[in-house]
N, CA, C, O and CB atoms as a CASP TS submission, in Angstrom:
PFRMAT TS
TARGET T0000
AUTHOR 0000-0000-0000
METHOD Language model
MODEL 1
PARENT N/A
ATOM      1  N   MET     1      12.220   3.536   2.998  1.00  0.00           N
ATOM      2  CA  MET     1      11.235   2.412   3.247  1.00  0.00           C
ATOM      3  C   MET     1      11.333   1.297   2.488  1.00  0.00           C
ATOM      4  O   MET     1      11.510   0.181   2.978  1.00  0.00           O
ATOM      5  CB  MET     1       9.963   2.798   3.094  1.00  0.00           C
ATOM      6  N   GLN     2      11.211   1.555   1.089  1.00  0.00           N
ATOM      7  CA  GLN     2      11.366   0.339   0.150  1.00  0.00           C
ATOM      8  C   GLN     2      12.845  -0.808   0.526  1.00  0.00           C
ATOM      9  O   GLN     2      12.813  -2.036   0.435  1.00  0.00           O
ATOM     10  CB  GLN     2      11.548   1.111  -1.531  1.00  0.00           C
ATOM     11  N   ILE     3      13.921  -0.049   0.906  1.00  0.00           N
ATOM     12  CA  ILE     3      15.060  -0.822   1.172  1.00  0.00           C
ATOM     13  C   ILE     3      14.643  -1.494   2.503  1.00  0.00           C
ATOM     14  O   ILE     3      15.167  -2.606   2.570  1.00  0.00           O
ATOM     15  CB  ILE     3      16.428   0.050   1.237  1.00  0.00           C
ATOM     16  N   SER     4      13.919  -1.223   3.533  1.00  0.00           N
ATOM     17  CA  SER     4      13.858  -1.570   4.573  1.00  0.00           C
ATOM     18  C   SER     4      12.879  -2.875   4.436  1.00  0.00           C
ATOM     19  O   SER     4      12.878  -3.815   5.231  1.00  0.00           O
ATOM     20  CB  SER     4      13.534  -0.464   5.388  1.00  0.00           C
ATOM     21  N   LEU     5      12.036  -2.756   3.261  1.00  0.00           N
ATOM     22  CA  LEU     5      11.183  -4.053   2.967  1.00  0.00           C
ATOM     23  C   LEU     5      11.978  -5.028   2.208  1.00  0.00           C
ATOM     24  O   LEU     5      11.772  -6.241   2.261  1.00  0.00           O
ATOM     25  CB  LEU     5       9.862  -3.750   2.125  1.00  0.00           C
ATOM     26  N   LEU     6      12.862  -4.486   1.525  1.00  0.00           N
ATOM     27  CA  LEU     6      13.586  -5.478   0.929  1.00  0.00           C
ATOM     28  C   LEU     6      14.520  -6.361   1.751  1.00  0.00           C
ATOM     29  O   LEU     6      14.662  -7.577   1.623  1.00  0.00           O
ATOM     30  CB  LEU     6      14.274  -4.893  -0.022  1.00  0.00           C
ATOM     31  N   ARG     7      15.230  -5.426   2.751  1.00  0.00           N
ATOM     32  CA  ARG     7      15.810  -6.283   3.714  1.00  0.00           C
ATOM     33  C   ARG     7      15.228  -7.337   4.530  1.00  0.00           C
ATOM     34  O   ARG     7      15.849  -8.352   4.848  1.00  0.00           O
ATOM     35  CB  ARG     7      16.270  -5.596   4.466  1.00  0.00           C
ATOM     36  N   LEU     8      13.738  -7.024   4.947  1.00  0.00           N
ATOM     37  CA  LEU     8      12.846  -7.766   5.603  1.00  0.00           C
ATOM     38  C   LEU     8      12.891  -9.264   4.907  1.00  0.00           C
ATOM     39  O   LEU     8      13.242 -10.352   5.363  1.00  0.00           O
ATOM     40  CB  LEU     8      11.442  -7.033   5.553  1.00  0.00           C
ATOM     41  N   PHE     9      12.417  -8.891   3.685  1.00  0.00           N
ATOM     42  CA  PHE     9      12.280 -10.500   2.749  1.00  0.00           C
ATOM     43  C   PHE     9      13.640 -11.047   2.548  1.00  0.00           C
ATOM     44  O   PHE     9      13.770 -12.178   2.080  1.00  0.00           O
ATOM     45  CB  PHE     9      11.576 -10.361   1.006  1.00  0.00           C
ATOM     46  N   GLU    10      14.803 -10.224   2.915  1.00  0.00           N
ATOM     47  CA  GLU    10      16.293 -11.309   2.629  1.00  0.00           C
ATOM     48  C   GLU    10      16.492 -12.237   3.765  1.00  0.00           C
ATOM     49  O   GLU    10      17.178 -13.258   3.752  1.00  0.00           O
ATOM     50  CB  GLU    10      17.906 -10.404   2.532  1.00  0.00           C
ATOM     51  N   ARG    11      15.791 -11.745   4.768  1.00  0.00           N
ATOM     52  CA  ARG    11      15.812 -12.945   5.965  1.00  0.00           C
ATOM     53  C   ARG    11      15.001 -13.871   5.674  1.00  0.00           C
ATOM     54  O   ARG    11      15.321 -14.920   6.234  1.00  0.00           O
ATOM     55  CB  ARG    11      15.414 -12.564   7.380  1.00  0.00           C
ATOM     56  N   GLY    12      13.955 -13.964   4.950  1.00  0.00           N
ATOM     57  CA  GLY    12      13.022 -14.816   4.770  1.00  0.00           C
ATOM     58  C   GLY    12      11.954 -14.807   5.728  1.00  0.00           C
ATOM     59  O   GLY    12      12.122 -14.401   6.878  1.00  0.00           O
ATOM     60  N   MET    13      10.551 -15.363   5.169  1.00  0.00           N
ATOM     61  CA  MET    13       9.680 -15.203   5.884  1.00  0.00           C
ATOM     62  C   MET    13       8.681 -16.570   5.796  1.00  0.00           C
ATOM     63  O   MET    13       8.518 -17.094   4.694  1.00  0.00           O
ATOM     64  CB  MET    13       9.163 -13.911   5.551  1.00  0.00           C
ATOM     65  N   SER    14       8.136 -17.029   6.787  1.00  0.00           N
ATOM     66  CA  SER    14       7.318 -17.869   6.519  1.00  0.00           C
ATOM     67  C   SER    14       6.048 -17.623   5.766  1.00  0.00           C
ATOM     68  O   SER    14       5.608 -16.498   5.529  1.00  0.00           O
ATOM     69  CB  SER    14       7.134 -18.318   7.512  1.00  0.00           C
ATOM     70  N   GLU    15       5.403 -18.917   5.353  1.00  0.00           N
ATOM     71  CA  GLU    15       4.247 -18.449   4.620  1.00  0.00           C
ATOM     72  C   GLU    15       3.035 -17.778   5.268  1.00  0.00           C
ATOM     73  O   GLU    15       2.221 -17.133   4.608  1.00  0.00           O
ATOM     74  CB  GLU    15       3.783 -19.499   3.975  1.00  0.00           C
ATOM     75  N   GLU    16       2.954 -17.953   6.540  1.00  0.00           N
ATOM     76  CA  GLU    16       1.922 -17.362   7.362  1.00  0.00           C
ATOM     77  C   GLU    16       2.296 -15.950   7.734  1.00  0.00           C
ATOM     78  O   GLU    16       1.398 -15.148   7.990  1.00  0.00           O
ATOM     79  CB  GLU    16       1.681 -18.193   8.606  1.00  0.00           C
ATOM     80  N   ASP    17       3.783 -15.532   7.787  1.00  0.00           N
ATOM     81  CA  ASP    17       4.151 -14.122   7.969  1.00  0.00           C
ATOM     82  C   ASP    17       3.808 -13.195   6.668  1.00  0.00           C
ATOM     83  O   ASP    17       3.344 -12.055   6.693  1.00  0.00           O
ATOM     84  CB  ASP    17       5.712 -14.063   8.295  1.00  0.00           C
ATOM     85  N   THR    18       4.204 -14.083   5.371  1.00  0.00           N
ATOM     86  CA  THR    18       4.153 -13.392   4.148  1.00  0.00           C
ATOM     87  C   THR    18       2.479 -13.007   4.145  1.00  0.00           C
ATOM     88  O   THR    18       2.152 -11.838   3.942  1.00  0.00           O
ATOM     89  CB  THR    18       4.756 -14.401   2.792  1.00  0.00           C
ATOM     90  N   VAL    19       1.594 -13.908   4.350  1.00  0.00           N
ATOM     91  CA  VAL    19       0.143 -13.961   3.970  1.00  0.00           C
ATOM     92  C   VAL    19      -0.415 -12.503   4.990  1.00  0.00           C
ATOM     93  O   VAL    19      -1.085 -11.540   4.617  1.00  0.00           O
ATOM     94  CB  VAL    19      -0.670 -15.765   4.451  1.00  0.00           C
ATOM     95  N   GLU    20       0.195 -12.823   6.463  1.00  0.00           N
ATOM     96  CA  GLU    20      -0.129 -11.589   7.394  1.00  0.00           C
ATOM     97  C   GLU    20       0.144 -10.034   6.756  1.00  0.00           C
ATOM     98  O   GLU    20      -0.591  -9.048   6.796  1.00  0.00           O
ATOM     99  CB  GLU    20       0.842 -11.757   8.758  1.00  0.00           C
ATOM    100  N   LEU    21       1.560 -10.214   6.120  1.00  0.00           N
ATOM    101  CA  LEU    21       1.935  -8.710   5.832  1.00  0.00           C
ATOM    102  C   LEU    21       0.924  -8.338   4.672  1.00  0.00           C
ATOM    103  O   LEU    21       0.274  -7.294   4.706  1.00  0.00           O
ATOM    104  CB  LEU    21       3.649  -8.480   5.330  1.00  0.00           C
ATOM    105  N   GLN    22       0.847  -9.117   3.799  1.00  0.00           N
ATOM    106  CA  GLN    22      -0.114  -8.939   2.579  1.00  0.00           C
ATOM    107  C   GLN    22      -1.527  -8.140   2.991  1.00  0.00           C
ATOM    108  O   GLN    22      -2.029  -7.163   2.434  1.00  0.00           O
ATOM    109  CB  GLN    22      -0.508 -10.506   1.964  1.00  0.00           C
ATOM    110  N   ARG    23      -2.089  -9.043   4.395  1.00  0.00           N
ATOM    111  CA  ARG    23      -3.460  -8.513   4.678  1.00  0.00           C
ATOM    112  C   ARG    23      -3.099  -7.094   5.346  1.00  0.00           C
ATOM    113  O   ARG    23      -3.909  -6.168   5.323  1.00  0.00           O
ATOM    114  CB  ARG    23      -4.405  -9.574   5.722  1.00  0.00           C
ATOM    115  N   VAL    24      -2.078  -7.006   5.827  1.00  0.00           N
ATOM    116  CA  VAL    24      -1.923  -5.583   6.430  1.00  0.00           C
ATOM    117  C   VAL    24      -1.844  -4.608   5.455  1.00  0.00           C
ATOM    118  O   VAL    24      -2.620  -3.654   5.394  1.00  0.00           O
ATOM    119  CB  VAL    24      -0.728  -5.417   7.277  1.00  0.00           C
ATOM    120  N   ILE    25      -0.851  -4.833   4.619  1.00  0.00           N
ATOM    121  CA  ILE    25      -0.879  -3.906   3.255  1.00  0.00           C
ATOM    122  C   ILE    25      -2.229  -3.677   2.625  1.00  0.00           C
ATOM    123  O   ILE    25      -2.454  -2.552   2.179  1.00  0.00           O
ATOM    124  CB  ILE    25      -0.006  -4.566   2.095  1.00  0.00           C
ATOM    125  N   VAL    26      -3.027  -4.484   2.550  1.00  0.00           N
ATOM    126  CA  VAL    26      -4.171  -4.482   1.956  1.00  0.00           C
ATOM    127  C   VAL    26      -5.212  -3.790   2.742  1.00  0.00           C
ATOM    128  O   VAL    26      -6.070  -3.168   2.116  1.00  0.00           O
ATOM    129  CB  VAL    26      -4.498  -5.740   1.654  1.00  0.00           C
ATOM    130  N   ALA    27      -5.248  -3.816   4.009  1.00  0.00           N
ATOM    131  CA  ALA    27      -6.206  -3.319   4.941  1.00  0.00           C
ATOM    132  C   ALA    27      -5.811  -1.673   5.092  1.00  0.00           C
ATOM    133  O   ALA    27      -6.659  -0.787   5.200  1.00  0.00           O
ATOM    134  CB  ALA    27      -6.114  -4.227   6.422  1.00  0.00           C
ATOM    135  N   HIS    28      -4.355  -1.455   5.075  1.00  0.00           N
ATOM    136  CA  HIS    28      -4.085  -0.215   5.181  1.00  0.00           C
ATOM    137  C   HIS    28      -4.382   0.630   4.070  1.00  0.00           C
ATOM    138  O   HIS    28      -4.865   1.740   4.293  1.00  0.00           O
ATOM    139  CB  HIS    28      -2.917  -0.124   5.496  1.00  0.00           C
ATOM    140  N   LEU    29      -4.090   0.143   2.560  1.00  0.00           N
ATOM    141  CA  LEU    29      -4.431   0.552   1.303  1.00  0.00           C
ATOM    142  C   LEU    29      -5.864   0.861   1.181  1.00  0.00           C
ATOM    143  O   LEU    29      -6.214   1.937   0.694  1.00  0.00           O
ATOM    144  CB  LEU    29      -4.048  -0.408   0.376  1.00  0.00           C
ATOM    145  N   SER    30      -6.865  -0.165   1.662  1.00  0.00           N
ATOM    146  CA  SER    30      -8.113  -0.111   1.755  1.00  0.00           C
ATOM    147  C   SER    30      -8.558   1.063   2.500  1.00  0.00           C
ATOM    148  O   SER    30      -9.485   1.668   1.963  1.00  0.00           O
ATOM    149  CB  SER    30      -8.541  -1.232   2.246  1.00  0.00           C
ATOM    150  N   GLN    31      -8.116   1.546   3.630  1.00  0.00           N
ATOM    151  CA  GLN    31      -8.561   2.437   4.403  1.00  0.00           C
ATOM    152  C   GLN    31      -8.291   3.830   3.622  1.00  0.00           C
ATOM    153  O   GLN    31      -9.107   4.718   3.376  1.00  0.00           O
ATOM    154  CB  GLN    31      -7.926   2.271   5.765  1.00  0.00           C
ATOM    155  N   LYS    32      -7.116   3.777   3.348  1.00  0.00           N
ATOM    156  CA  LYS    32      -6.793   5.226   2.248  1.00  0.00           C
ATOM    157  C   LYS    32      -7.657   5.262   1.132  1.00  0.00           C
ATOM    158  O   LYS    32      -8.103   6.361   0.803  1.00  0.00           O
ATOM    159  CB  LYS    32      -5.223   5.265   1.490  1.00  0.00           C
ATOM    160  N   MET    33      -7.942   4.352   0.554  1.00  0.00           N
ATOM    161  CA  MET    33      -8.853   4.519  -0.490  1.00  0.00           C
ATOM    162  C   MET    33     -10.337   4.889  -0.133  1.00  0.00           C
ATOM    163  O   MET    33     -11.044   5.662  -0.780  1.00  0.00           O
ATOM    164  CB  MET    33      -8.828   3.321  -1.226  1.00  0.00           C
ATOM    165  N   LEU    34     -10.718   4.159   1.090  1.00  0.00           N
ATOM    166  CA  LEU    34     -12.087   4.737   1.462  1.00  0.00           C
ATOM    167  C   LEU    34     -12.047   6.043   1.938  1.00  0.00           C
ATOM    168  O   LEU    34     -12.912   6.845   1.587  1.00  0.00           O
ATOM    169  CB  LEU    34     -12.764   3.970   2.472  1.00  0.00           C
ATOM    170  N   ALA    35     -10.946   6.425   2.864  1.00  0.00           N
ATOM    171  CA  ALA    35     -10.986   7.865   3.105  1.00  0.00           C
ATOM    172  C   ALA    35     -10.904   8.737   1.817  1.00  0.00           C
ATOM    173  O   ALA    35     -11.296   9.899   1.922  1.00  0.00           O
ATOM    174  CB  ALA    35      -9.851   8.229   4.028  1.00  0.00           C
ATOM    175  N   GLU    36     -10.454   8.321   0.657  1.00  0.00           N
ATOM    176  CA  GLU    36     -10.350   9.127  -0.389  1.00  0.00           C
ATOM    177  C   GLU    36     -11.717   9.464  -1.066  1.00  0.00           C
ATOM    178  O   GLU    36     -12.096  10.558  -1.484  1.00  0.00           O
ATOM    179  CB  GLU    36      -9.439   8.530  -1.280  1.00  0.00           C
ATOM    180  N   VAL    37     -12.471   8.067  -1.078  1.00  0.00           N
ATOM    181  CA  VAL    37     -13.774   8.185  -1.831  1.00  0.00           C
ATOM    182  C   VAL    37     -14.647   9.098  -0.787  1.00  0.00           C
ATOM    183  O   VAL    37     -15.388   9.993  -1.195  1.00  0.00           O
ATOM    184  CB  VAL    37     -14.515   6.582  -2.191  1.00  0.00           C
ATOM    185  N   GLU    38     -14.496   8.802   0.528  1.00  0.00           N
ATOM    186  CA  GLU    38     -15.514   9.730   1.094  1.00  0.00           C
ATOM    187  C   GLU    38     -15.017  11.336   1.189  1.00  0.00           C
ATOM    188  O   GLU    38     -15.955  12.089   1.450  1.00  0.00           O
ATOM    189  CB  GLU    38     -15.883   9.168   2.586  1.00  0.00           C
ATOM    190  N   ARG    39     -13.918  11.892   1.051  1.00  0.00           N
ATOM    191  CA  ARG    39     -13.624  12.818   0.757  1.00  0.00           C
ATOM    192  C   ARG    39     -14.024  13.471  -0.405  1.00  0.00           C
ATOM    193  O   ARG    39     -14.467  14.619  -0.373  1.00  0.00           O
ATOM    194  CB  ARG    39     -12.727  12.724   0.890  1.00  0.00           C
ATOM    195  N   ALA    40     -13.876  12.708  -1.615  1.00  0.00           N
ATOM    196  CA  ALA    40     -14.739  12.976  -2.815  1.00  0.00           C
ATOM    197  C   ALA    40     -16.151  13.079  -2.820  1.00  0.00           C
ATOM    198  O   ALA    40     -16.724  13.940  -3.488  1.00  0.00           O
ATOM    199  CB  ALA    40     -14.537  12.087  -3.663  1.00  0.00           C
ATOM    200  N   ASN    41     -16.730  12.277  -2.134  1.00  0.00           N
ATOM    201  CA  ASN    41     -18.054  12.320  -1.992  1.00  0.00           C
ATOM    202  C   ASN    41     -18.454  13.769  -1.277  1.00  0.00           C
ATOM    203  O   ASN    41     -19.351  14.488  -1.717  1.00  0.00           O
ATOM    204  CB  ASN    41     -18.487  11.042  -1.188  1.00  0.00           C
ATOM    205  N   GLU    42     -17.743  14.050  -0.240  1.00  0.00           N
ATOM    206  CA  GLU    42     -18.362  15.312   0.253  1.00  0.00           C
ATOM    207  C   GLU    42     -17.960  16.383  -0.405  1.00  0.00           C
ATOM    208  O   GLU    42     -18.714  17.355  -0.359  1.00  0.00           O
ATOM    209  CB  GLU    42     -18.140  15.572   1.572  1.00  0.00           C
ATOM    210  N   GLU    43     -16.863  16.483  -1.075  1.00  0.00           N
ATOM    211  CA  GLU    43     -16.833  17.771  -2.061  1.00  0.00           C
ATOM    212  C   GLU    43     -17.850  17.657  -3.046  1.00  0.00           C
ATOM    213  O   GLU    43     -18.487  18.672  -3.327  1.00  0.00           O
ATOM    214  CB  GLU    43     -15.460  17.963  -2.849  1.00  0.00           C
ATOM    215  N   ARG    44     -18.077  16.697  -3.556  1.00  0.00           N
ATOM    216  CA  ARG    44     -19.022  16.748  -4.873  1.00  0.00           C
ATOM    217  C   ARG    44     -20.377  16.832  -4.094  1.00  0.00           C
ATOM    218  O   ARG    44     -21.304  17.274  -4.772  1.00  0.00           O
ATOM    219  CB  ARG    44     -18.915  15.262  -6.037  1.00  0.00           C
ATOM    220  N   GLY    45     -20.670  16.497  -2.814  1.00  0.00           N
ATOM    221  CA  GLY    45     -21.929  16.605  -2.317  1.00  0.00           C
ATOM    222  C   GLY    45     -22.740  15.455  -2.623  1.00  0.00           C
ATOM    223  O   GLY    45     -23.967  15.549  -2.575  1.00  0.00           O
ATOM    224  N   TYR    46     -22.115  14.283  -2.959  1.00  0.00           N
ATOM    225  CA  TYR    46     -22.837  13.071  -3.169  1.00  0.00           C
ATOM    226  C   TYR    46     -23.580  12.450  -1.859  1.00  0.00           C
ATOM    227  O   TYR    46     -23.129  12.601  -0.724  1.00  0.00           O
ATOM    228  CB  TYR    46     -21.845  12.077  -3.735  1.00  0.00           C
ATOM    229  N   THR    47     -24.525  11.883  -2.094  1.00  0.00           N
ATOM    230  CA  THR    47     -25.323  11.071  -0.836  1.00  0.00           C
ATOM    231  C   THR    47     -24.986   9.670  -1.202  1.00  0.00           C
ATOM    232  O   THR    47     -24.323   9.163  -2.107  1.00  0.00           O
ATOM    233  CB  THR    47     -27.158  11.291  -0.733  1.00  0.00           C
ATOM    234  N   ALA    48     -25.806   9.124   0.012  1.00  0.00           N
ATOM    235  CA  ALA    48     -25.633   7.730  -0.040  1.00  0.00           C
ATOM    236  C   ALA    48     -26.451   7.206  -1.232  1.00  0.00           C
ATOM    237  O   ALA    48     -25.976   6.350  -1.978  1.00  0.00           O
ATOM    238  CB  ALA    48     -26.045   7.077   1.292  1.00  0.00           C
ATOM    239  N   ALA    49     -27.610   7.690  -1.403  1.00  0.00           N
ATOM    240  CA  ALA    49     -28.376   7.535  -2.819  1.00  0.00           C
ATOM    241  C   ALA    49     -27.813   7.605  -3.946  1.00  0.00           C
ATOM    242  O   ALA    49     -27.837   6.759  -4.840  1.00  0.00           O
ATOM    243  CB  ALA    49     -29.275   8.378  -3.034  1.00  0.00           C
ATOM    244  N   ASP    50     -27.244   8.704  -3.931  1.00  0.00           N
ATOM    245  CA  ASP    50     -26.506   9.070  -5.219  1.00  0.00           C
ATOM    246  C   ASP    50     -25.707   8.070  -5.601  1.00  0.00           C
ATOM    247  O   ASP    50     -25.767   7.657  -6.759  1.00  0.00           O
ATOM    248  CB  ASP    50     -25.686  10.255  -5.143  1.00  0.00           C
ATOM    249  N   VAL    51     -24.820   7.520  -4.664  1.00  0.00           N
ATOM    250  CA  VAL    51     -23.560   6.442  -4.928  1.00  0.00           C
ATOM    251  C   VAL    51     -24.534   5.214  -5.269  1.00  0.00           C
ATOM    252  O   VAL    51     -24.187   4.588  -6.271  1.00  0.00           O
ATOM    253  CB  VAL    51     -22.342   6.095  -3.380  1.00  0.00           C
ATOM    254  N   ASP    52     -25.514   4.822  -4.717  1.00  0.00           N
ATOM    255  CA  ASP    52     -26.095   3.608  -4.990  1.00  0.00           C
ATOM    256  C   ASP    52     -26.680   3.705  -6.366  1.00  0.00           C
ATOM    257  O   ASP    52     -26.545   2.769  -7.154  1.00  0.00           O
ATOM    258  CB  ASP    52     -27.097   3.238  -3.954  1.00  0.00           C
ATOM    259  N   ASP    53     -27.256   4.684  -6.652  1.00  0.00           N
ATOM    260  CA  ASP    53     -27.701   4.704  -8.259  1.00  0.00           C
ATOM    261  C   ASP    53     -26.601   4.872  -9.166  1.00  0.00           C
ATOM    262  O   ASP    53     -26.805   4.538 -10.334  1.00  0.00           O
ATOM    263  CB  ASP    53     -28.695   5.889  -8.625  1.00  0.00           C
ATOM    264  N   MET    54     -25.275   5.405  -8.799  1.00  0.00           N
ATOM    265  CA  MET    54     -24.371   5.181  -9.770  1.00  0.00           C
ATOM    266  C   MET    54     -23.892   3.742  -9.932  1.00  0.00           C
ATOM    267  O   MET    54     -23.572   3.198 -10.989  1.00  0.00           O
ATOM    268  CB  MET    54     -23.324   6.018  -9.537  1.00  0.00           C
ATOM    269  N   LEU    55     -23.897   3.218  -8.711  1.00  0.00           N
ATOM    270  CA  LEU    55     -23.327   1.482  -8.453  1.00  0.00           C
ATOM    271  C   LEU    55     -24.553   0.952  -9.469  1.00  0.00           C
ATOM    272  O   LEU    55     -24.155   0.297 -10.433  1.00  0.00           O
ATOM    273  CB  LEU    55     -23.448   0.629  -6.342  1.00  0.00           C
ATOM    274  N   ASN    56     -25.725   1.122  -9.379  1.00  0.00           N
ATOM    275  CA  ASN    56     -26.444   0.388 -10.057  1.00  0.00           C
ATOM    276  C   ASN    56     -27.241   0.478 -11.470  1.00  0.00           C
ATOM    277  O   ASN    56     -28.076  -0.264 -11.990  1.00  0.00           O
ATOM    278  CB  ASN    56     -27.062   0.199  -9.299  1.00  0.00           C
ATOM    279  N   ASP    57     -26.513   1.941 -11.955  1.00  0.00           N
ATOM    280  CA  ASP    57     -26.772   2.238 -13.111  1.00  0.00           C
ATOM    281  C   ASP    57     -26.291   1.036 -14.319  1.00  0.00           C
ATOM    282  O   ASP    57     -25.187   0.494 -14.263  1.00  0.00           O
ATOM    283  CB  ASP    57     -26.161   3.563 -13.213  1.00  0.00           C
ATOM    284  N   PRO    58     -27.156   0.774 -15.240  1.00  0.00           N
ATOM    285  CA  PRO    58     -26.632  -0.374 -16.335  1.00  0.00           C
ATOM    286  C   PRO    58     -25.781   0.206 -17.152  1.00  0.00           C
ATOM    287  O   PRO    58     -24.988  -0.522 -17.749  1.00  0.00           O
ATOM    288  CB  PRO    58     -27.711  -1.046 -17.261  1.00  0.00           C
ATOM    289  N   SER    59     -25.752   1.447 -17.337  1.00  0.00           N
ATOM    290  CA  SER    59     -24.540   2.106 -18.477  1.00  0.00           C
ATOM    291  C   SER    59     -23.198   2.187 -18.380  1.00  0.00           C
ATOM    292  O   SER    59     -22.542   2.686 -19.295  1.00  0.00           O
ATOM    293  CB  SER    59     -24.667   3.396 -18.719  1.00  0.00           C
TER
END
């Protein structure tokens, strides 16, 4: 996969294509991260209120 990506960039890409590819990669990784967070929350039994409390805890 990495070699395929390197070959893609060897051909040169426009700035617009580069930005679009970055957005696709970020969206993909964000989806994976959110799925992992949801899995961990379910595994630990966290509710939305628990997550809000953790995010707003000043410590």
